[in-house]
C-alpha positions in Angstrom: 100.4 200.4 53.6 104.2 199.9 54.0 105.1 203.4 52.8 102.6 205.1 55.1 103.9 203.2 58.1 107.5 203.9 57.2 106.8 207.6 56.7 104.9 207.8 59.9 107.7 206.0 61.8 110.2 208.4 60.2 108.0 211.3 61.2 107.8 210.1 64.8 111.6 209.6 64.9 112.2 213.0 63.4 109.8 214.7 65.8 111.5 212.9 68.7 115.0 213.9 67.5 113.8 217.5 67.0 112.2 217.6 70.4 115.3 216.0 72.0 117.5 218.6 70.4 115.3 221.5 71.5 114.6 220.2 75.0 118.2 219.2 75.6 119.3 222.8 75.2 116.9 224.0 77.9 115.6 221.4 80.2 117.2 218.2 79.0 115.6 215.4 77.0 111.9 215.5 76.4 109.6 213.5 78.6 108.3 210.1 77.4 105.2 208.6 79.0 104.3 204.9 78.7 101.3 205.8 76.4 103.6 207.7 74.1 106.1 204.9 73.9 103.3 202.4 73.1 102.1 204.6 70.2 105.7 204.8 68.8 106.0 201.0 69.0 102.7 200.3 67.3 103.6 202.6 64.4 107.3 202.2 64.1 108.2 198.6 65.1 109.1 196.7 61.9 107.5 193.5 63.2 104.1 195.2 63.2 104.6 196.4 59.7 105.7 192.9 58.6 102.6 191.4 60.2 100.4 194.0 58.4 102.1 193.0 55.1 101.3 189.4 55.7 97.7 190.2 56.3 97.5 192.2 53.1 99.1 189.3 51.2 96.4 187.0 52.6 93.7 189.3 51.4 95.2 189.1 47.9 95.1 185.3 48.1 91.4 185.5 48.8 90.9 187.4 45.6 93.0 184.9 43.7 91.0 181.9 45.0 87.7 183.7 44.3 88.6 184.4 40.7 87.9 180.8 39.8 84.2 181.3 40.3 84.0 184.4 38.1 83.8 184.5 34.3 87.0 184.2 32.4 87.5 185.7 29.0 90.4 185.8 26.6 90.7 187.8 23.4 93.1 187.3 20.5 94.1 189.2 17.3 96.4 188.1 14.5 97.7 189.7 11.3 100.2 188.4 8.9 101.5 188.7 5.3 101.8 185.6 3.1 103.3 185.0 -0.4 102.8 182.1 -2.8 105.8 181.7 -5.0 104.2 180.2 -8.2 103.6 181.8 -11.5 102.8 179.1 -14.1 100.6 176.1 -14.6 101.8 172.5 -15.2 100.2 169.3 -16.0 96.5 169.3 -15.0 96.6 173.0 -14.2 98.8 172.6 -11.1 100.9 175.7 -10.4 104.6 175.3 -10.7 107.5 177.5 -9.7 109.1 179.7 -12.2 111.9 178.0 -14.2 112.3 175.6 -17.2 109.9 172.7 -17.7 110.2 169.7 -20.1 107.6 167.6 -21.8 103.9 168.1 -22.5 100.8 167.4 -20.6 97.0 167.6 -20.9 94.5 168.1 -18.1 91.1 169.3 -17.3 92.3 172.4 -15.8 94.7 173.5 -18.5 97.8 172.6 -20.4 101.5 173.0 -20.0 104.4 172.7 -22.3 108.1 172.7 -21.9 109.8 176.0 -21.8 110.2 178.9 -19.5 107.3 180.4 -17.5 107.5 183.6 -15.6 105.4 185.8 -13.4 105.4 187.9 -10.2 103.8 185.4 -7.7 101.0 186.4 -5.3 101.2 188.3 -1.9 98.3 188.9 0.5 97.6 189.7 4.1 95.3 188.0 6.5 93.8 188.9 9.9 91.6 187.4 12.6 90.0 188.4 15.9 88.1 186.5 18.5 87.0 186.2 22.1 86.6 183.0 24.2 84.7 183.1 27.5 84.2 180.4 30.1 82.2 180.1 33.3 82.6 177.5 36.0 79.3 175.8 36.9 80.2 173.1 39.3 83.4 171.3 40.3 82.4 169.4 43.5 83.3 172.4 45.7 87.0 172.3 44.7 87.1 176.1 43.9 84.5 177.0 46.6 86.5 175.3 49.3 89.8 176.9 48.2 88.1 180.2 48.3 86.8 179.5 51.9 90.2 178.2 52.9 91.9 181.4 51.7 89.2 183.4 53.6 90.0 181.5 56.8 93.7 182.0 56.2 93.1 185.8 55.9 91.3 185.7 59.3 94.3 183.8 60.7 96.7 186.4 59.4 94.6 189.2 61.0 94.7 187.3 64.3 98.5 187.0 63.9 98.7 190.7 63.3 97.0 191.3 66.7 99.3 188.8 68.3 102.3 190.7 67.0 100.9 194.0 68.3 100.3 192.5 71.8 103.8 191.0 71.8 105.3 194.4 70.8 103.4 196.1 73.6 104.6 193.5 76.1 108.2 194.0 75.0 107.8 197.7 75.1 106.3 197.8 78.6 109.0 195.5 79.9 111.7 197.6 78.3 110.1 200.8 79.6 109.9 199.7 83.2 113.3 198.0 83.1 114.8 201.3 82.0 112.8 203.1 84.7 114.1 200.6 87.3 117.7 201.1 86.1 117.2 204.9 86.2 116.3 204.6 89.8 119.2 202.2 90.4 121.4 205.0 89.1 119.9 207.3 91.8 120.5 204.6 94.4 124.2 204.2 93.5 124.7 208.0 93.3 123.2 208.3 96.7 125.4 205.5 98.0 128.5 207.2 96.5 127.6 210.4 98.2 127.1 208.7 101.5 130.5 206.9 101.2 132.2 210.2 100.3 130.6 211.9 103.3 131.8 209.0 105.5 135.3 209.4 104.0 135.3 213.1 104.9 134.3 212.4 108.4 136.9 209.7 108.8 139.7 211.9 107.5 138.8 214.5 110.2 138.7 211.8 112.8 142.1 210.4 111.7 143.6 213.9 111.8 142.2 214.3 115.3 143.8 211.0 116.3 140.5 209.4 117.1 140.5 206.8 114.4 143.4 204.8 112.8 144.8 204.9 109.3 143.2 201.5 108.5 139.8 203.0 108.8 140.8 205.7 106.3 142.1 203.1 103.8 139.0 200.9 104.2 136.7 203.9 103.5 138.7 205.0 100.5 138.3 201.5 99.1 134.5 201.7 99.7 134.3 205.0 97.9 136.2 203.6 94.9 133.9 200.6 94.8 130.8 202.9 95.1 132.1 205.0 92.2 132.6 201.9 90.0 129.0 200.7 90.8 127.7 204.2 90.0 129.4 204.2 86.6 128.2 200.6 85.9 124.6 201.6 86.7 124.8 204.6 84.4 126.1 202.4 81.6 123.4 199.9 82.2 120.8 202.6 82.0 122.1 203.8 78.7 122.0 200.3 77.4 118.4 199.9 78.6 117.4 203.2 76.8 118.9 201.9 73.6 116.8 198.7 74.0 113.7 200.8 74.6 114.4 202.8 71.4 114.7 199.5 69.6 111.3 198.3 70.8 109.8 201.6 69.7 111.4 201.3 66.3 113.3 204.5 66.8 117.0 205.3 66.2 119.2 204.3 69.1 120.4 207.9 69.6 116.9 209.3 70.3 116.9 210.8 73.8 114.0 210.7 76.3 113.4 211.4 79.9 111.2 208.6 81.3 108.2 209.8 83.4 107.0 208.2 86.6 104.0 206.5 84.8 102.7 203.6 86.8 101.2 200.4 85.5 97.6 200.3 86.9 96.2 197.1 88.5 94.8 194.6 86.1 91.0 194.2 86.6 90.5 190.9 88.4 94.1 190.2 89.1 93.2 188.9 92.5 90.0 187.2 91.3 89.1 183.7 90.2 91.7 182.0 88.1 89.3 179.9 86.2 87.3 182.9 85.0 90.5 184.6 83.9 91.5 181.5 81.9 88.2 181.3 80.2 88.3 185.0 79.3 91.8 184.6 77.9 90.9 181.7 75.7 88.2 183.9 74.1 90.3 187.0 73.8 93.8 185.7 72.9 94.5 186.2 69.2 96.8 183.2 69.2 93.8 181.0 69.8 91.9 182.6 67.0 94.9 182.2 64.7 95.2 178.5 65.5 91.5 177.9 65.0 91.4 179.7 61.7 94.4 177.7 60.5 92.6 174.5 61.3 89.5 175.6 59.5 91.5 176.7 56.5 93.2 173.3 56.3 89.9 171.4 56.7 88.6 173.3 53.6 91.9 172.5 51.8 91.2 168.8 52.4 87.8 169.2 50.9 89.2 171.1 47.9 91.7 168.4 47.2 89.1 165.7 47.4 87.0 167.6 44.8 89.7 167.1 42.2 88.7 163.4 42.1 85.7 164.5 40.1 85.1 166.5 36.9 84.8 170.3 36.6 81.8 171.4 34.5 81.6 174.8 32.9 80.1 176.8 30.1 82.1 178.0 27.1 81.5 180.4 24.3 83.5 181.7 21.4 83.2 184.4 18.7 85.8 184.7 15.9 86.1 186.6 12.6 88.8 186.2 9.9 89.5 188.2 6.8 91.9 188.6 3.9 93.1 192.0 2.7 90.1 194.3 2.8 87.7 191.4 2.6 85.8 190.7 5.8 84.6 187.1 6.4 81.5 186.1 8.2 81.9 185.8 12.0 81.7 182.4 13.5 80.5 181.5 17.0 79.7 178.7 19.3 78.4 178.1 22.9 78.2 174.9 24.9 79.3 173.0 27.9 82.6 171.4 28.7 83.8 168.9 31.3 87.4 168.4 32.4 88.2 165.2 34.2 91.7 164.1 35.1 91.3 160.3 34.9 94.9 159.2 35.5 97.4 161.3 37.4 99.6 158.6 38.9 98.2 159.0 42.4 98.7 162.8 42.5 95.3 163.6 44.0 95.5 160.8 46.6 98.9 162.1 47.7 97.6 165.7 47.9 94.6 164.6 50.1 96.9 162.6 52.3 99.3 165.5 52.7 96.4 167.9 53.5 95.1 165.5 56.2 98.5 165.2 57.8 98.9 168.9 57.9 95.4 169.2 59.4 96.4 166.8 62.2 99.5 168.8 63.0 97.5 172.1 63.1 94.9 170.6 65.3 97.6 169.5 67.8 99.1 172.9 67.6 95.8 174.5 68.4 95.5 172.3 71.5 99.0 173.3 72.5 98.2 177.0 72.2 95.2 176.6 74.5 97.4 174.8 77.1 100.0 177.6 76.8 97.3 180.3 77.3 96.3 178.5 80.5 100.0 178.5 81.7 100.4 182.1 80.7 97.5 183.2 82.9 98.6 181.2 85.9 102.2 182.5 85.6 101.0 186.1 85.2 98.8 185.9 88.3 101.6 184.3 90.3 104.1 186.9 89.2 101.7 189.7 90.2 101.1 188.1 93.6 104.8 187.5 94.2 105.7 191.1 93.2 103.1 192.5 95.6 104.4 190.4 98.5 108.0 191.4 97.6 107.2 195.1 97.6 105.9 195.0 101.2 108.9 193.0 102.3 111.3 195.3 100.5 109.8 198.4 102.0 110.1 196.9 105.5 113.7 195.9 104.8 114.5 199.4 103.5 113.1 201.0 106.7 115.1 198.7 108.9 118.3 199.2 106.9 117.9 203.0 107.1 117.6 202.8 110.8 120.6 200.4 111.0 122.7 202.9 109.0 121.6 205.8 111.2 122.6 203.9 114.3 125.9 202.7 112.8 126.8 206.3 111.9 126.0 207.5 115.4 128.0 204.7 117.0 131.0 205.4 114.8 131.0 209.1 115.5 131.0 208.4 119.3 133.8 205.8 118.9 131.6 202.9 119.9 131.2 201.4 116.5 133.8 200.1 114.0 134.5 200.9 110.4 133.3 197.4 109.5 130.0 198.0 111.3 129.6 201.3 109.4 130.6 199.6 106.1 128.1 196.8 106.6 125.3 199.1 107.4 125.9 201.2 104.3 126.0 198.1 102.1 122.8 196.8 103.7 121.0 200.1 103.1 122.2 200.3 99.5 121.1 196.7 98.9 117.7 197.3 100.5 117.2 200.4 98.3 118.0 198.3 95.2 115.7 195.6 96.2 112.9 198.1 96.7 113.4 199.5 93.2 113.5 196.0 91.7 110.3 194.9 93.5 108.5 198.1 92.4 109.2 197.6 88.7 108.8 193.8 88.9 105.2 194.5 89.8 104.8 196.7 86.7 106.3 194.1 84.5 104.2 191.3 86.0 101.0 193.3 85.3 102.2 193.9 81.7 102.7 190.1 81.5 99.3 189.4 82.9 97.6 191.8 80.5 99.3 190.0 77.6 98.2 186.6 79.0 94.6 187.9 79.0 94.8 189.1 75.5 94.3 192.8 76.4 96.2 195.7 75.0 95.0 198.7 77.1 
């Protein structure tokens, strides 16, 4: 899973770099739509891969918990060489080690007398094999509840994976439209610089003709210098926003794109009933599902811990066979039931149950907090969309008025009726209105992205 995602992300990055290199030679950087950026983020963002790995680990824990209900079998095999170091008989026929013995003795098994006995001793090899199998029959739902708890934890991990994907998409959309807004801000500042330069050229001619004073020329030169600084600052900010966009997509910071004019379409029901949107969000948000599954998993953990107060009953069977040298013994076997019951544990089980209940209480409170947060997210998302819509209409009106103000100020200055201050103020007002219009436009796109995330949608 990890390797496939990493290879795919690397492939996307390589393709983007290759496209960037080719397109830059002819028409500049390749175009990047919002949909393409979303695909890059969902495949290349490390946080998505991390969440997928956590889900896979949770699936493995389900298998681990389930294994307690399946048959268990263990096999063994032994082989060894042994040697008895005796080679004579002593009193009563008892073997003695080689050496010198004193005295005499009689016994039923033989006789021994003093003197030296000798022999080579005895060596032999032995072997044994066997299989032992067990099967849990009943343990007061201890194993079953742990299995179900692991199953609920897996569902919680899957919901968390969806939550991560939604957060990645929200960050991506915000970064995309922030960069788009900053790109348009670059255009606004470049236009302002061009206008200030045009004004400077006009004032220079008027000063040469003796119509305007040198102070007007100095004032305008300052305005041009300031406009140039703002243009450079806007360009640097745009480059920084592009780097952040690449980070949200999981691509190298040097990857170049030309952002398209993709718009964020209206969210269905964004002007509808707030209560219905909240109810829909509570059903759709993966954070709610994650919290609920964590509570369920902990409830089952409490039950599993309680089950350890009682015995575990199971079936057991064994088959073994031993032999010596080339001689094979008769196999032995047994079957039966066994019960394991921890009678005294120093309060361990009581402490585990108490801990599990405390954790359950905390998780239940957390689930309630998540529902409250979902409600707030929907309300804030709707308010942000409403405010952005109202701001756009106001910003468009302000821009139209500022444009007319600048036109009149330029005409008055050309005829000698207006001052350089009036012209300067009109230019600043126009540039500010343009910037506000850009900000309002992309604030609406970001607000809609926020509302989509609050509703638990990923379209």
